[in-house]
C-alpha positions as CSV (number, residue, x, y, z in Angstrom):
1,X,4.8,4.2,-1.0
2,X,4.9,4.0,2.8
3,X,3.0,1.2,4.5
4,X,-0.4,2.6,5.8
5,X,-1.9,1.3,9.0
6,X,-5.6,0.6,9.4
7,X,-7.0,2.1,12.6
8,X,-8.7,-0.1,15.1
9,X,-11.6,2.4,15.3
10,X,-11.2,5.0,12.6
11,X,-14.8,5.9,12.5
12,X,-15.7,9.4,13.6
13,X,-17.7,9.8,16.8
14,X,-20.8,10.6,14.8
15,X,-21.1,7.8,12.1
16,X,-22.7,8.5,8.7
17,X,-26.3,7.6,8.3
18,X,-27.5,5.6,5.3
19,X,-27.5,7.8,2.2
20,X,-25.0,10.3,3.6
21,X,-21.6,11.0,2.2
22,X,-18.8,9.0,3.9
23,X,-17.1,10.8,6.8
24,X,-13.7,12.4,6.2
25,X,-10.6,10.2,6.6
26,X,-6.9,10.7,7.2
27,X,-4.3,8.0,6.7
28,X,-1.3,7.4,9.0
29,X,1.8,5.4,8.1
30,X,3.3,2.9,10.5
31,X,6.4,5.2,10.9
32,X,4.1,8.1,12.0
33,X,2.2,6.0,14.5
34,X,5.4,4.6,15.9
35,X,6.9,8.1,16.3
36,X,3.7,9.4,18.0
37,X,3.7,6.5,20.4
38,X,7.4,7.3,21.2
39,X,6.4,11.0,21.9
40,X,3.7,9.9,24.3
41,X,6.2,7.6,26.2
42,X,8.9,10.3,26.2
43,X,6.5,13.0,27.6
44,X,4.9,10.6,30.0
45,X,1.5,11.7,28.8
46,X,-1.7,9.7,28.7
47,X,-4.6,10.8,26.4
48,X,-4.9,11.7,22.8
49,X,-2.8,13.6,20.2
50,X,-4.8,16.4,18.8
51,X,-4.0,17.0,15.1
52,X,-5.3,20.4,13.8
53,X,-4.9,23.3,11.6
54,X,-4.4,26.9,12.8
55,X,-4.3,30.2,10.9
56,X,-0.7,31.5,10.6
57,X,2.6,30.4,9.4
58,X,4.4,31.5,6.2
59,X,1.8,30.1,3.9
60,X,-1.4,31.1,5.8
61,X,-2.3,27.8,7.6
62,X,-0.1,25.7,10.0
63,X,-0.4,22.1,11.1
64,X,-0.6,21.7,14.9
65,X,0.2,18.8,17.2
66,X,-0.6,18.9,20.9
67,X,-1.4,16.5,23.6
68,X,-4.9,16.5,25.1
69,X,-6.4,14.6,28.0
70,X,-9.7,13.8,26.3
71,X,-11.6,13.9,23.1
72,X,-14.5,16.2,22.3
73,X,-18.0,14.9,21.2
74,X,-17.5,16.2,17.7
75,X,-14.0,15.0,17.1
76,X,-13.0,12.5,14.5
77,X,-11.0,9.9,16.5
78,X,-8.5,7.4,15.1
79,X,-7.3,4.6,17.3
80,X,-4.3,2.3,16.7
81,X,-3.5,-0.6,19.0
82,X,-0.7,-3.0,19.0
83,X,1.8,-4.7,21.4
84,X,3.6,-1.4,21.9
85,X,0.6,0.4,23.2
86,X,-2.5,2.3,22.1
87,X,-2.4,5.6,20.1
88,X,-5.4,7.8,19.8
89,X,-5.5,10.8,17.4
90,X,-8.3,13.4,17.5
91,X,-9.2,15.9,14.8
92,X,-11.7,18.6,15.2
93,X,-14.4,19.1,12.5
94,X,-13.0,22.5,11.3
95,X,-9.5,21.1,10.9
96,X,-10.9,18.1,9.1
97,X,-12.0,20.3,6.2
98,X,-8.3,21.0,5.5
99,X,-7.0,17.5,6.4
100,X,-9.5,15.2,4.6
101,X,-7.6,12.8,2.4
102,X,-4.2,13.6,3.9
103,X,-1.6,11.0,4.7
104,X,0.7,11.6,7.7
105,X,4.1,10.0,7.4
106,X,7.4,10.3,9.3
107,X,10.8,10.4,7.6
108,X,14.4,10.2,9.0
109,X,17.2,11.0,6.6
110,X,20.8,12.3,7.1
111,X,19.6,15.8,6.3
112,X,16.4,16.0,8.4
113,X,13.8,14.1,10.3
114,X,10.1,14.9,11.0
115,X,6.5,14.4,10.0
116,X,5.5,14.7,6.4
117,X,2.0,16.0,5.5
118,X,0.9,14.6,2.2
119,X,-2.2,16.8,1.9
120,X,-4.2,16.9,-1.4
121,X,-5.9,20.1,-0.1
122,X,-2.7,22.1,0.1
123,X,-2.4,24.3,-3.0
124,X,1.0,25.5,-1.8
125,X,3.4,24.5,1.0
126,X,6.3,26.3,2.5
127,X,9.8,24.9,2.6
128,X,9.6,23.7,6.2
129,X,6.6,21.5,5.4
130,X,4.5,22.7,8.3
131,X,2.6,25.5,6.7
132,X,0.3,25.5,3.7
133,X,-2.3,27.4,1.6
134,X,-5.6,25.7,0.9
């Protein structure tokens, strides 16, 4: 099992009140955070990585990554610090419905390299791993 990182501030912008259900969570491996940090450095971008779900792809829904300059008030924001620099990941509430409980990992092998989405909400995934059915 890949090593999971604990975010510095993994609480959503709007924390749960007493008696409410816990807010949705996503887990990120150390490899995934390291690769996201490298992407920020390579692109020379400052801001957040927006992780989302869009309609489309061969299975109906697709994972989306994009750089954004700021978070929105309703975003779930995950922040990871460290000596190598800060990484912030924002997820909108609609995407969180499909991503809750997911683990984002990164894998490099001789055959392929890329992000792996271990999503318990995906009933079916395509061969490329970036499209799913919920």
